[in-house]
C-alpha positions as CSV (number, residue, x, y, z in Angstrom):
1,M,77.0,224.0,77.6
2,F,74.8,223.6,74.6
3,Q,74.0,227.4,74.2
4,R,77.9,228.5,74.7
5,F,78.7,225.8,72.0
6,S,76.1,227.3,69.4
7,Q,77.3,230.5,70.1
8,R,80.8,229.6,69.5
9,V,79.6,227.6,66.3
10,S,77.6,230.7,65.3
11,V,81.1,233.2,65.7
12,F,83.1,230.7,63.7
13,L,80.7,230.8,60.7
14,I,80.5,234.6,60.6
15,F,84.3,234.5,60.7
16,I,84.4,232.0,57.7
17,C,81.5,234.1,55.8
18,G,83.7,237.4,56.4
19,L,86.9,235.5,54.9
20,A,84.9,234.4,51.8
21,S,83.6,238.0,51.1
22,L,87.1,239.3,50.8
23,L,88.3,236.9,48.2
24,P,88.2,238.2,44.5
25,S,85.1,237.1,42.8
26,G,85.1,234.6,39.7
27,S,83.1,237.0,37.4
28,A,85.4,239.9,38.4
29,Q,85.4,241.0,34.6
30,Q,81.8,241.1,34.3
31,T,80.3,244.5,35.2
32,T,77.4,244.7,37.2
33,A,74.7,247.6,37.7
34,A,75.1,249.3,41.0
35,T,72.6,248.7,43.4
36,P,71.5,251.9,45.6
37,Q,72.2,251.3,49.2
38,Q,69.2,251.4,51.5
39,A,69.0,253.5,54.6
40,P,69.7,251.6,57.9
41,A,66.5,250.6,59.5
42,S,66.0,252.3,62.7
43,P,66.4,250.1,66.1
44,A,63.0,248.6,67.2
45,P,61.7,250.1,70.5
46,P,62.1,248.1,73.5
47,L,59.6,245.3,73.6
48,L,58.7,245.1,77.2
49,P,59.7,248.5,78.5
50,D,59.8,248.3,82.4
51,P,62.2,250.3,84.8
52,L,63.4,246.8,86.4
53,S,65.0,246.0,83.4
54,Q,65.8,248.9,81.2
55,T,69.5,247.6,81.1
56,V,68.2,244.3,79.3
57,Y,66.1,245.9,76.5
58,A,68.8,248.4,75.8
59,T,71.1,245.7,74.4
60,A,68.2,243.3,73.0
61,N,68.2,245.0,69.6
62,D,71.9,244.0,69.1
63,K,70.6,240.4,69.7
64,D,73.8,240.0,71.9
65,Y,72.5,237.4,74.3
66,S,74.7,237.4,77.5
67,E,73.3,235.8,80.9
68,D,75.3,236.3,84.3
69,F,74.5,233.5,86.4
70,S,76.4,234.8,89.3
71,S,73.4,237.4,89.7
72,L,69.8,237.0,90.3
73,S,69.3,240.6,89.0
74,L,68.6,241.0,85.2
75,K,70.8,244.0,85.4
76,S,73.9,242.5,84.4
77,S,72.5,240.1,81.3
78,A,71.1,240.9,78.1
79,F,68.2,239.2,76.5
80,Y,66.5,239.5,73.0
81,P,62.8,238.5,73.9
82,L,60.9,237.5,70.8
83,P,57.2,238.7,70.6
84,P,54.8,236.5,72.6
85,V,53.0,233.7,70.5
86,M,49.9,232.4,71.5
87,G,49.8,228.7,70.9
88,Q,46.4,227.5,71.8
89,K,43.3,229.3,73.8
90,D,40.9,227.0,75.2
91,D,37.5,228.7,75.9
92,S,34.7,225.7,76.4
93,P,31.0,227.2,77.1
94,K,30.9,224.4,79.8
95,M,34.1,225.6,81.5
96,P,34.2,228.8,84.0
97,F,37.8,229.9,83.2
98,V,39.6,230.4,79.8
99,R,43.3,228.8,79.3
100,E,45.8,230.5,77.1
101,R,49.3,229.0,76.2
102,W,51.9,231.5,75.2
103,Q,55.1,230.6,74.0
104,M,57.7,232.8,75.3
105,M,61.6,233.0,74.2
106,W,64.2,235.3,75.5
107,R,67.1,232.9,75.5
108,P,68.9,230.9,72.5
109,A,67.4,227.4,72.1
110,D,65.0,227.7,75.4
111,P,61.5,228.4,74.5
112,I,59.1,228.7,77.4
113,D,55.5,227.7,77.7
114,L,53.3,230.0,79.9
115,Y,49.9,229.0,81.0
116,V,47.7,231.8,81.7
117,C,44.3,230.6,83.3
118,K,41.4,233.3,84.0
119,P,38.0,233.0,85.4
120,K,34.9,234.0,83.1
121,E,32.3,236.8,84.0
122,T,34.8,238.9,86.0
123,T,35.2,242.7,85.8
124,G,38.4,244.7,86.3
125,K,41.7,243.6,86.5
126,L,42.6,240.2,88.1
127,P,44.8,239.5,90.9
128,V,47.4,236.9,89.8
129,I,49.3,234.1,91.4
130,L,52.2,232.4,89.7
131,Y,52.7,228.6,90.3
132,L,56.2,226.8,90.2
133,Y,56.4,223.3,91.2
134,T,59.4,221.5,91.9
135,S,61.8,219.6,89.8
136,P,61.3,217.1,87.9
137,S,57.8,217.9,86.6
138,D,55.8,218.5,83.5
139,T,53.1,220.7,82.0
140,K,50.2,218.3,82.5
141,R,48.8,219.7,85.6
142,F,48.4,223.0,83.8
143,K,46.5,221.5,80.8
144,S,44.3,220.1,83.4
145,D,40.8,221.4,83.6
146,D,40.5,220.6,87.2
147,W,43.7,222.8,88.0
148,C,42.7,225.6,85.9
149,M,39.0,225.5,87.8
150,T,40.7,225.4,91.3
151,M,43.2,227.9,90.8
152,T,40.8,230.6,89.2
153,S,38.2,230.1,91.9
154,D,37.4,233.2,93.8
155,G,38.5,235.6,90.9
156,F,42.1,234.8,90.6
157,A,44.3,234.4,87.5
158,A,46.7,231.7,87.6
159,V,50.1,231.3,85.5
160,G,51.9,228.3,85.2
161,F,55.4,227.6,83.8
162,L,58.5,225.2,84.4
163,S,61.6,226.0,85.6
164,A,65.1,225.7,83.7
165,Y,66.2,222.3,83.0
166,T,62.7,220.6,83.5
167,G,60.2,219.0,81.4
168,D,59.8,220.2,77.7
169,R,62.9,222.7,78.6
170,L,65.1,219.7,78.5
171,D,64.5,218.7,74.7
172,M,67.4,220.8,73.5
173,R,69.6,219.8,76.0
174,S,72.0,216.7,76.4
175,P,69.7,213.3,76.9
176,S,71.6,212.9,80.3
177,A,70.9,216.4,81.6
178,T,68.8,217.1,84.7
179,F,68.2,220.0,86.9
180,F,71.3,219.3,88.8
181,T,73.6,219.3,85.6
182,D,74.3,223.0,86.3
183,F,72.3,223.6,89.6
184,R,73.3,227.2,89.8
185,E,72.1,227.9,86.0
186,S,68.7,226.1,86.9
187,L,68.2,228.2,89.8
188,V,69.4,231.6,88.5
189,S,68.2,231.4,85.2
190,T,64.8,230.3,86.4
191,V,64.7,233.6,88.6
192,H,65.8,235.4,85.5
193,D,62.7,234.1,83.7
194,I,60.2,235.0,86.6
195,Q,61.2,238.8,86.1
196,M,61.0,238.5,82.4
197,I,57.5,236.8,82.8
198,L,56.3,239.5,85.1
199,D,57.6,242.2,82.7
200,Y,55.2,240.4,80.1
201,L,52.3,240.4,82.4
202,A,52.8,243.8,83.0
203,T,51.8,244.6,79.5
204,R,48.5,243.1,79.5
205,D,45.5,244.9,80.6
206,D,43.6,242.2,82.5
207,L,45.7,241.7,85.2
208,D,46.4,243.6,88.5
209,M,50.5,243.8,88.9
210,N,49.7,245.4,92.4
211,R,48.3,242.0,93.5
212,V,51.1,239.6,92.4
213,G,51.6,236.2,94.4
214,M,53.8,233.1,93.8
215,Y,53.4,229.7,94.8
216,G,56.6,227.5,95.0
217,Q,57.0,223.8,96.0
218,G,60.2,222.3,96.7
219,S,63.0,223.7,94.3
220,G,60.3,225.7,92.8
221,G,59.9,227.4,96.4
222,T,63.8,227.8,96.6
223,I,63.6,229.8,93.1
224,A,60.4,231.9,94.4
225,I,62.5,233.2,97.7
226,L,65.3,233.9,95.3
227,A,63.2,235.8,92.9
228,S,61.4,237.7,95.9
229,S,64.8,238.9,97.1
230,V,65.4,240.9,94.1
231,D,61.7,241.6,92.7
232,K,59.3,243.7,94.8
233,R,56.4,243.0,92.5
234,I,55.7,239.8,94.2
235,R,53.5,240.8,96.9
236,A,52.7,237.6,98.7
237,L,54.9,234.6,98.8
238,D,54.0,231.0,99.8
239,V,56.4,228.2,99.6
240,L,55.9,224.5,100.4
241,T,59.2,222.4,101.7
242,P,61.5,225.0,99.7
243,W,65.4,223.4,99.2
244,G,67.9,225.1,100.9
245,D,71.1,224.8,103.5
246,W,73.0,223.3,100.5
247,K,75.7,221.9,102.4
248,N,73.6,219.7,104.6
249,F,70.9,219.3,101.9
250,F,73.3,217.7,99.5
251,A,75.0,215.7,102.5
252,Q,72.1,214.6,104.0
253,G,69.1,214.7,101.4
254,S,67.6,211.8,99.3
255,Y,68.8,213.3,96.0
256,P,70.8,213.1,94.0
257,S,71.9,209.6,95.0
258,A,74.4,208.7,97.1
259,E,76.9,207.9,94.2
260,K,76.7,210.9,92.6
261,R,76.9,213.4,95.6
262,A,80.7,213.6,95.4
263,K,80.7,216.8,92.9
264,F,77.9,218.2,94.8
265,Q,79.8,218.3,98.4
266,S,83.0,219.7,96.8
267,P,84.3,223.0,98.3
268,E,84.2,224.5,94.7
269,F,80.7,223.7,94.2
270,L,79.3,224.8,97.6
271,A,81.1,228.1,97.1
272,Q,79.6,228.8,93.8
273,I,76.0,228.3,95.1
274,A,76.3,229.7,98.5
275,P,75.1,233.5,97.6
276,F,72.0,231.6,96.4
277,D,71.1,229.8,99.6
278,P,67.5,230.6,100.9
279,V,68.9,230.5,104.5
280,T,71.0,233.4,103.7
281,L,68.5,235.2,101.4
282,L,65.2,234.9,103.6
283,L,65.8,238.0,105.2
284,R,66.1,240.0,101.9
285,V,62.7,238.8,100.6
286,K,60.6,241.9,99.4
287,A,57.1,240.3,99.5
288,K,55.0,241.8,102.2
289,S,53.4,238.4,103.3
290,L,55.4,235.3,103.5
291,R,54.6,231.7,104.7
292,I,56.7,228.7,104.7
293,Q,55.1,225.4,104.8
294,D,57.6,222.6,105.7
295,V,56.8,218.7,105.7
296,R,58.9,216.6,107.9
297,K,60.2,213.2,106.7
298,S,60.0,214.5,102.9
299,G,63.1,213.2,101.8
300,R,64.8,215.6,99.8
301,M,64.8,218.2,102.4
302,P,66.4,216.9,105.6
303,D,64.3,217.8,108.6
304,A,67.5,219.7,110.5
305,S,67.7,221.9,107.1
306,Q,64.2,222.5,107.4
307,V,64.7,223.7,110.9
308,R,67.7,226.1,109.8
309,L,65.8,227.5,107.1
310,E,62.7,228.3,109.5
311,A,65.0,229.7,111.9
312,A,66.4,232.3,109.2
313,A,62.9,233.7,108.3
314,P,61.9,237.0,109.2
315,R,59.5,237.3,112.5
316,T,56.7,238.7,110.3
317,A,56.7,235.0,108.4
318,V,54.1,232.6,109.0
319,I,55.5,228.8,109.6
320,T,53.4,225.9,109.2
321,Q,55.2,222.6,110.0
322,Y,53.6,219.3,109.3
323,G,54.6,215.9,111.0
324,D,54.6,214.2,107.6
325,Q,52.7,214.1,104.1
326,A,49.7,212.5,105.7
327,S,49.4,215.7,108.1
328,L,49.6,217.9,105.3
329,A,47.0,216.1,103.4
330,A,44.5,216.0,106.5
331,H,45.3,219.6,107.5
332,A,45.8,221.4,103.9
333,P,43.6,219.8,101.4
334,V,43.9,221.8,98.0
335,G,41.2,224.5,98.8
336,V,42.8,225.4,102.1
337,L,46.2,224.9,100.7
338,F,46.0,228.2,98.4
339,G,43.4,230.0,100.5
340,W,46.4,231.9,102.7
341,L,47.9,233.2,99.5
342,R,44.5,234.6,98.2
343,T,43.8,236.1,101.5
344,E,47.2,238.1,101.6
345,L,46.0,239.3,98.2
346,Q,43.0,240.9,99.0
347,P,42.7,244.8,98.9
348,N,41.8,245.0,102.5
349,A,45.0,242.7,103.5
350,K,46.9,243.9,106.6
351,P,50.4,244.7,107.0
352,K,52.4,242.0,108.6
353,V,53.6,242.8,111.9
354,I,56.3,241.0,114.3
355,L,54.5,238.1,115.8
356,A,55.4,235.8,119.1
357,K,56.2,232.5,118.0
358,S,53.0,231.1,119.7
359,E,51.3,233.4,117.0
360,R,53.2,232.5,113.7
361,I,54.5,229.1,114.2
362,H,51.9,226.1,113.7
363,Y,52.6,222.6,114.0
364,F,50.5,219.6,113.0
365,P,51.7,216.3,114.5
366,P,52.3,212.9,112.0
367,E,49.2,211.3,110.9
368,S,50.9,208.2,109.6
369,V,50.4,205.3,111.9
370,N,51.6,201.8,110.9
371,P,48.9,199.2,112.3
372,L,51.2,196.2,111.2
373,P,53.9,195.0,113.7
374,P,57.6,196.1,112.7
375,L,59.1,193.3,110.4
376,I,61.8,191.4,112.0
377,P,64.8,190.1,109.8
378,L,64.8,186.4,109.0
379,A,68.2,186.0,110.6
380,E,66.8,187.4,113.9
381,L,63.9,185.2,114.0
382,K,66.1,182.2,113.4
383,K,68.4,183.4,116.2
384,Q,65.2,183.8,118.4
385,D,64.0,180.2,117.6
386,Q,67.4,178.6,118.6
387,Q,67.3,180.6,122.0
388,K,63.8,179.3,122.3
389,Q,65.0,175.5,121.7
390,K,68.1,175.9,124.2
391,Q,65.4,176.9,127.0
């Protein structure tokens, strides 16, 4: 909404200035020396030439920004990306990694901080994994030395960023804006961002773009699935409890709150986001390797919706089900959680084949056990006391 308002204001000011230039000048009788006209500057070449986004950069020089939120592809949108600017570089001799923070901008009033962490003492181009966590979140984890050290182990580069309407990217939005303010825009614009980020990474000489993976959690997992449905550069995809099955997600999930759900259950809203449901797009995922990890009783993503999403996955996908959060922590600590993705990006990784359910679906039962007896309401206790007295 802010972007559309800004564009309308800009057009209005240009219109007023145009009228002013047509008015007669107050110093019309004063002669002035004619200034020679300069030759028009030649248009700048595309900043990030890439076959997947030639249409975008063909119109970028006109600075005629437009974004099509009805399409996951970049082909019907036009951006004018500014040159990436390195805002910070951390290269402590005590740390085994280097961390770069780049500011990217291809959309008005929406700068994106991109964190690139690389291991030291490596040769050749590095395989790279993109990390997108659920909304709401912030960039604190990307600034953490522990996070960078963990994610760059085994010779991998790690790239972290936030989705639209999340964290610092809300600074130029309405104070009341959230990821759900314009849900479709939050999803689709971040899918566009991923493609633009991949375009940038392809211009670097230190990353192996034939070995690109992506990890997504919650809403980030949803966006990762959507991005992989249109961009084949993501070779391996690992998602943790991705959102989806929109009708039931908004009717049965824990977010948004019950009093705000009417908007999200309207036929108009559901029709608008239906094309962006992972349940319908999983079969279009272009990643060679796909794993879905679901945590039951996780709140936001209802268990029944998790089952529907798992049923829609291709038969080459690996599905891991955890009975609860404690089960996830017990069976998939951080080192194990990201190990699968790194294995799938090895040069000798085998192509996926159709597997039997027993081979590709793994279940870990709940670990949480409440040692205390269940709480009994006070009214029930009084009722029990009265019954005992009667006896």
